[in-house]
N, C-alpha and C positions, 0 to 999 in steps of 0.2 A: 486272914491276916491283913490283906490290903484294906478291907473295910474298917478293921480296927484302927489302922494307921490314919485313915481318913477321918474317922470319928474323933480320934485324939486331936488331929490337926484342926478340925472344925470347932471343937470345944475351946481350944486355945484362941482361934480366930474370933469366935463369938464373944469370948471373954474380953478380948481387946477391942472389939468393934463397938459400934453405936447401938442404941436401943436399950432394952431392959435385960440384956443377957450378961450383965456384969458378974453374975454369980457363977458363970461358966456353964450354965445349962443351955441346952438347945432351945430355940425360941418359939418354934411353931409358926403359925400364921400362914400366909400364902404369898405366891410370887408368880407373875406372868412374864414369860420370856417369848419374844419373837426371835426365832433363830433362822438366819440365812445359811447356817452350816447344817449339813445333813445329819439326820438322826443317827445314822450308823457311825459317824465320827464323834459326835459330842453327846449323844444320848446317854452312853454309859456313865460319863463323869457327871452329867446333870442328875441322873438317877441316884448316884452315890451321894451327891450333895443333899438331895431331898431326903434320902433315907437316914443319913447321919444327922441332919439338922432338925428333922421333924417338920420342915416347911413343906406345905402343899404346893409343889411346883407344877405349873401348867405351861406347856410349850406349844407354840404354833410354829411349825416348820414350813419353809418355803424358800424360794429364791430370794437372794438379798435385795435385788432391785424391786422385785414384786412386793416384798414386805415393807421396804422403804416407802413405796407408793401407797401401800395400805395405811401406814402410820400417818403419812401426810394427809390422806383422805379422811382418816378418823379424827385428826386434829387433837384438840384438847379432850376429846372423848375416847381416845385410844385406851384399851384395857392393858396395853403393854406397860410393864415396869422397866424391862431391860430389852434393848435391841442388840442382839449378838450377830454381827455381820461378818460375811466372808471376806470383806475387803474394806479399805478406808473410803472407797467411793460411796458405798451404801450409807456409811455413817455421815459422810459429808452431805448427802442428800437430805438428811434430817437434822443437820447440825443445829439449826435454830430451835429445835424441839428437845435438845439434850441439855442436862444441867451439869454443872461442874462436879467433879468427883473429889473425894477427900484426898489430901496430899499423900497419905500412906499407900493408897491404891495406885495413884499416878506414878509415884516415884519408884514403884517396884520394877518398872521396865525402863529401858534406855530411852533417851529423847526421841530417837528416830522411830520408835515403836508406839507412839501415842499421839494424841491430837496436837497439831502444831499451833502454837500461840493461844492455847486454851487448855482446859482440863476436862473437856467434854467426853472423851472416850479413852480407853486404855487398850493396848494391844494384848492379845491372849496367847497367840502362837505365830510362828513364822513359816511361810511356805515359799520355796524357790521355784521359779520357772525353769524348765529344762526342755531339752529335746530328747524324747524317748525313742529308742531305735531298736531294730531287730539285729542282734549281734550275729545271726547266721547269714544275714543278707548284706550287711555293711561292715567294713573294717573301720577301726577307729580313725585311721588316716584319711578316710573318705567322709568323715562327719563334717558338718558345717562349722566354720569358725565363728560365724555370727548369723543373725537372722537373715540379713540380706542375701546370704548364700542360697537360701531356700527359694529365691526367685529365679535361680538359674534353671534353664529348661531341662537339665538332667534330672531334676526332681519331679518332673511332670507326672501326675498320677500316683505319686509315691508318698504323699504327705497327708496326715490327718489333722483336723482342727475342729474346734467347737466354738464358733464365733458368737453364739448366743449365750455362752457360759460367762459368768461374772469374772472369773479369773482371766480368761482371754481378753475380755473387755478392759480389765484393769491394766493388762500388759499394753494394749493399744493406747490407753490413756497415758501410760508412761512414755510410749513412743512419741505421742503428740507433744509431751512436755520436753523431751530430750532432743528429738529430731526436728520438731516443727510439723505443722500441718501438711505442707507440700511433700516432704520426704515420707511422712507416714502414709499419705494417700498413694504415693508412687510405690511404696513397698507393698501395701495391701493389694493394689492393682496387679503387681507382678506376681504376688503369691496366688491370687485368685486365678490368674492365667495359667497356673500350673495344675489346675483342676484338683484341688485338695478334696479328699473325702470328708464329708461333714458328719460330725457326731454330736449328740446332745450334751455330752459332758466328758470329763477326763477319763473315767474308768473304762468305757468302751474303746477309747483311743489306745490305751495301754494294752487291752486285750487283743485288739485288731493288729497292733504292732507285733505282738508275740505270735499271733496266728499267721503272720505273713501277708495279711490283707493290705497292709501299708508298710513302708519301711521306716518312716519316722513320724513323730507326732509332737504337737506342742501342748504340754501338760504341766501340772504341778508335780514336784518331785516325789511326794509321799505315796502316790497311788501305786507306783511300781513295787514298793516294799511290802505293801499289803498282799500283792499277788505272790511275791517271792515267799512271804511267810506262809501262805496257804499251799503253794505249788512246789516250793523248793528251789534250789539254786539252778536247776535245769530250765527254769522259765526263760524263754528266749529273748525277752526284752531287757534293756539296760538303760540307765539315764546318762545323758551327755550334758554336762554343765558348761555353758558358754562362758568364756573368760574375758570378754571384751568390754566389760563395764557398760554394756548396753541394756536395753529393756528386755532382751531375751534372757538375761540373768537377774531379772527383777526379784527382789525379796519382798513378798507381800505379807502384811500382817492381817490376821483376823482380829477383830476388836469388838468391844462392847461398851455401851453407854447406858445411862439411866434417863428415862424420859422426864421432862419437866413435871408432867401431871401424874407421875407414878404414885399409886395408892399405897404401895408397899416399899417405900424407899429404904427403910432399915434393912429389910430382907434383901433388897437389890444390892445394897452395899456389901452385905455379908456374902452374897453370891460372887460378886466381882473380887472381893478380898480373897475368897477361896480360890478363884480361878487364876490369880497371880501368885498363889502360894506355891512352895516347892512341891507339895503333894500333887496338885492339879497339873503343874508344869511337867512333872515327871510322867504323868499319864500321857500328855501329848508327845513327849519325847520317846517313850517306850512302846506305847500302844498305837499311836497314829503316825509315828515317824516324822513328826513335825519338829520345827526348831523351837526349843524353849526360849523364853525371853528374859527370864529371871536369872540373875547372877547366881552361880553355884549349882545350877541344874545342868547336867551334862547332856550334850547332843548324843543321839544314838550312834553307836560305833560304826554303823554302815554309811553314815553321812559325813561329807567333808565339813570341817568347822565353818560356821557362818562367816567368820572373818576372811575365809579364803574364797568366797563366792564372787567377789568382784562385781557386785551389783551396781547399777547406775547411781550417781549422786543426785538423789531426787527427794524433795520434801513430800511427806505424805499428803500435805494439803494439795499438792499438784495432781493427786490421783482422784480427787473428788468429782471432776467433771466427766462422770460416766455418761451423762445425757449427751454431751458433745460427741463422745465416742460413738454412742449408739446412732446419732444422727449421721455421722460419717459412714458408718457401716451400712446404714440404710441407703445412703446416697450412692454407694458403690455397688448396691445390690447384693451385699453379703448376708444381711439379715433382712427379714420382711418388715 
């Protein structure tokens, strides 16, 4: 039934899109996507698009920063048609290599969820930064009210982080934008002095929190709900949404753009048009527990509405300087 709905949606989208699909038939051809989002999260919806459209979709998965560097190195010879990034920073790193998107794709999402001052990329889904905590070890009244609380010595040895992860680095980029360089450096130094346990990414932080290895962790919101879906409501970890309008409550968008040298631009546009359609947006809301960006698609019932998250007032363009963030983290000895 789900695939039938997707096929129906695709036929409509292709009929309304560019290229030779005006008769409502799927178009075939090929498409190359470089995806900084993991296969477990976006593989199913990409596969459904491929099966329903008849397009031969090839995906290169990797870290967003790694793939951005690859695209820059490949230059005009990159085989990528679409860059699907975990965060705006990755898209900003290749901004000069992206081409403007059609108005109907860009206008599908709100202004804050797309490229600032250009039409180079469009947001696909939203993720909120949270503090995940072990509810058996910490009462809600003892949870931090903001990120700075985590520099208090009482948290020494109790925190988990993933400083090499793109989402963490995007949060630090937001700190630099909202707090300034000096305050961000002070915070990171204080956090490091509390001997946080280092993990490669968000998933093991949530698992370690539930297992009691750490009491709190800095993660994206949706990982917890995947655990609860598999393990049930007895899972020991829960999310704490900071409400201070600071970078700890940052709402990040994953986004995608089309490369200037794309060989399959028509199919790339069809893919992005599908990703901002209600069908694909509902996939992100119901299957990966992310925030949909398109009006009319409901947030998952387990999540607070995006309007209640009190994220910082920050332009997505200010999240592009990931290189500056990585330099700071190296200078502090947080990443190699």
